[in-house]
N, C-alpha and C positions, 0 to 999 in steps of 0.2 A: 342338472345344468346350470352351467356358468354363463353370465353375458347377460340373461333374460329380461325382461324390467318388464314392468303392467304401471300403467298410470292410474294414480291415486283413486281417481276415477273409475276403470274398470276392476279392479282391488272390491272398489265398492258395488261394480253390477258382480263380482263373483259373493263374497259375500253375502247380498240380497238373496241373490242363485238357492247358495244351500240352507238358507234359514229358511227358504217359504217350503225347501222339500224337508223341512224338517229337524236338519243337520244340528248339534246343540252348537254352540260358541268354541267349545273348551275342541270340538271335532272341527269345525272350521279352521280356526289357528293351525290345528294338526297340519291337516291338510293342505295349506294355503305355506307355511312354511315349510312343510320337506317337498314346495314346487322348488325351492331355493332361486324366486324371485325377486332383483330389487324394486321396490315400488318407489315410483316418481314423483312429486308434487304435483301438482297441476298448475301452471304456474302463470301469468300474464304474457310470456311469447308462446305458449301452446294452449292460453284462451285465444289469442288472436287468431292463430296458424287455423281449429277447430272453426273458431266463426267463419274467416273468408272458405274454408272449404266448403261450408254450407250450400251453394248458390251452384257448386259441381256437383253434390248430390244427395241434392232433395230430392233428385226424381229416382234418385235407385234406394229413398227408405231409409239412410243411413240418418241413427239416433245419436246426440248428441256424446253419449258414451263409445261410439263409434267412429266419428268424428274427433274424439282424443285420445283415441289408441293411434288414429291414421296422425296426428298431430306430432304426439308424440317418438312415433316410428320418422316423421320426415324430418324433427327437429335433431337428431343424432344420427340419420342418414344411416339406419340398417331398416334390416326386413322388417318385415310389417308381416305378421301371420295371423292367419283368420279361419275363419271354416265359410264363412259367409261368402257365395259366389257373387253376388251382386259387387264384389267390390273389384273382382277382377275387370266388372266395364268399366272402372274409371279410368284406366288409360296410367295410373301411376305405376311404375317401373317395379320399384320395393314389396308393393306384395306379392303377397304368395297366398294361395288357398291350399289350405294340408289337406283337406276333404275332399 
């Protein structure tokens, strides 16, 4: 899937979920490499944006990882895909709930 990106913060979250489920490291790497995601470093620009999103998202229960994802999408001006229906209530046009 060309053009798909993930924040390094969210990459770490995916690795943690798979590891918690008992998936071995080699399999985790195969899974993630098979997705052809470009991993983007979490930098100062995203850190600032994620922090500034806190007041608007706090009441919706969004975590730092959630805000990191939003900050990356907003900084790139791209669609932000999520399965979390709470994100649809944020009023951010680029958020797309996919299930």
